[in-house]
N, C-alpha and C positions, 0 to 999 in steps of 0.2 A: 221430586216427581211432579210433573205438570198435570193439570186437569184438562182432559181432551173431550171435545164434542165432535163426533165424526161428521164430515161434510162430503157426501158422495160426489165423485167427479162427474157423474151423469148430469149434475145440475147445469153444466156448461152447455149441454145440448137441449135443455128444456126450452120450449118455444117461448113461454112467458118470460123466463129469465133472460133470453137473448134480446128481448125488446126493452129491457130495463136500461136506463142511463147508467153511467159509471157510478153516480152517487147512489142510485137505487140498489145497484148490485152490492155496493159496500154496506148499505143499510140492511139488506136482506141477510148477508153473511154475518154481520155484527150481531143482529138480533138472535141468531141461532148458535153463536159461538163465543159470546163474551163470558167472563168468569162467573156470572150469576146464573147462567143456564144450568138447570139441573135435570134430573131424569124424568120429571113429570112434564117439563116444558112450561110450568107455571112459576113465575118469579117476579120480583119487584124491580122496576127500572123506570125512571121518569124521562120525560122528553128532554129535560135539561141535561140529564146524564148522557143520553144518546147524542145530543148535540155536542157536548163537551168532548166525548171520546171519538166522534167521527168528524167533527168540524163541519157538519152539514147544516144548512139553513133550517131553522125551526119549522117554517111553513112547509118545506119539502118533506120533512120528517112526518109531520101531521098528515099531509096529503097521501104519502106513501103508506103509512100505517092504515089509513082509512081504505086505501086501495086493496091492501092485503086482507082487511076485514071483509070487504065486499067479495073478494075471491074465496072467502071462508078458509084462509090459511092460518089465521090467528084471530084472537080476540084481545082487546085492550081496554082497560079501564082508565080513561084519561084523568079522572078525579083522584084515584088512589095510586096510579102509576103501577098497575099490575098487568102483566101480559101472559097470555096462554098461547103457545105455539103448538098446534094440534099434533103434528107428526113427530115431535121430539121423542116421546116415549117409544113409539114404534121402532125407531132406529136405535135408540139407546139400549133397549132390551136385547137386541141382536148382537150388541158389542160386549155385553156383560153376562158371563155364564152363571155366576152366582146370583140367583134371583133373590136370595135373602138380603143381599146388599141393595138391590133395587127396592125391595119392600121397605127396608129401613129408611132409605133416602126419601121415598115418597111420603112415608109416615111423618118424617121430620119436617118436610116442607109443608105438609098438610097442617101441622101444628103451628108453623110459623106464619103462613100466609092465609089470611081469612078472605075468601072471595067466592062468589057464586060460580066461578069458572070450574071449581071442583066438580060440580054437578055435570058440566059438559064433559070433563075429562072422564068421569066414571061411566057416563053414558056411552062414550066412544069406545072405551076399552073394557066394558062390562063382561065380555066373553073371554077376555084374557085370563089365564089361570091365576097369575099373580094378583091381578086386580080383583078377581072374584074373591080370593082369600082376604084381600084388604077390605073389601066391602063387608063380607060376612063377619070377620073377626075383629076388625078395628072400627069401621064406621058404625056397625050395629051394636058395638059395645060389649060383645061377649069376650073380647080379648083386649084388655086395656094396656098392659105392659108389654112392650115389644120384646123384652128379655125372655118372655115365655115362648116366642116363636123364632127368635133370631137363629137358633141352631137347628131348626127344622128344615128338611129338604122339601121345599114346596114343589119341586119339579117331578117328584115321584108320583106315579098313578096310584094314590091311596087316599083313604078318607082322612084328610088332615084334621077335621073337627074331632074325629074319634081319637086320633093319635096324639093330639096336641098336649093333652094333660098327662100322658104317660111319662113316667120318670125314666130318663136315660141312664143306663148303667155305665159307670166309669170304665174307660178302656184300660186294659191291663198293660203294664209296661215292664220290661225286663230290667230297666235301669232304675237306680234309686231315685225316688221323687225328689225334686228340688224344693227348697223352701217356698211357700206360697208367696205370690207377689203382694198379697194383701198386707204383708209386714212392712211394705214401703210406706213411709209417712207422706200423706198427701197434703200439700199446702192448703191453707184455708180458702185461697182464691180459686181453687179448682173444685168444681162441682163433683161430688162423689159419684152420683149416678152417671154423669157423663164419662168420668174416668172408667167406671165399671163397664160401660158400653164399649169403650175403646179397647179394654182388656178382652172382652168377649169377642169383639170383631177380630182382634189379632189371633185368637184361638180359632175362629171360624176360617180364616185364610191360612191356617196352619203355620202361623208365625207367632207362637205364644211368647209373652214377655218373660224374660229372665230378670233376676234382681238387678243385674248390671244395666240391662237395657232400660228397665223401668226407671232406674236412677237417672239415666241419661235423658229419658223423656221428661222427668220432673225438672231437670236442669234446663232443658229447652223451654218448657212451659214457663218457668220462672223468668227466663230471658224475655219471652214474648210479653208476659204480663208487665214487666218493667218498662217496655216500650209503650204499651197502652193497656189500660185496665179492660179486662174482658177478652183480651187476645188469647189467653190460655185456653179457656173453654171453647172459643171459636175455632182454635186450631184443632182441638179434639173432635169437635163436631164435623169439621171439614174432612178429617181423616176417616171418620166413621162413615160419612156419606159416600166418600169416594173409594172406600175399601183400601186406604193407603196404610202401609205398615209403619211409615214414618210420620213425624209431626213437622209442620211447616208454618212459618210466620204468615198469618192472614194478610192478604193484600186486597186492595180495592180493585175494581174492574180494570183489567188491562186491555190493550189492543187485542183484537181477535187473533187466534193462533193460526199462523199460516199453514201449519201441518194438519189442521182439522179437516175432517172429511164427512160432513152431513148436511142435508137440506131439509126444508120443511116437509 
């Protein structure tokens, strides 16, 4: 399963986009559709990486990024190599119905990337229901562990703060319960918390792990880890953030996806 960033075809009729040179159009699309782009629009990418994957001159890259900064389409920290594309979240949330997945992805990126751009992100989207919940329960510290909210439906019109600590009753089933997946032996190189988050995410998307599927996942994780240390946990994190039921070998930034459909 591929990771997609939508690029709306209306971009081709945008007056500013029409004025861009072919190199600038490529840069514009690459910045919003490379593999590092996530649901917040805040991610790490250096000028050298952009130059490597696009083949465009460094000076033109710097000039164009400064041009987009002046147009207030993005922010870029040239020292740390961190970018914030302002409209990514606005379009991403329209593509993903399960807002718990959006919340988990943003929380994960918030923990990984330290930047003042988060203040700008929160200010822009402070009226959004998902981001309000993120600010009140995560940023303000009253909810530390995302496992406490991952199974909550934040789209319902209810007092989330009041309901968040209520214990959910297990659903009744007519079939005989299968042995718990926790009996699977997790290798030492797999972070237990990350594995549990993956198991919970599978339940959330109604694709719970069976013993046989879990064993297959462990086999794949072992294969990824043999290729490169740390790959196993990275594969789990990627699947959690994307809401994928499978596990895939982590890859570096690829060329932008021709099937993508989203602009700034």
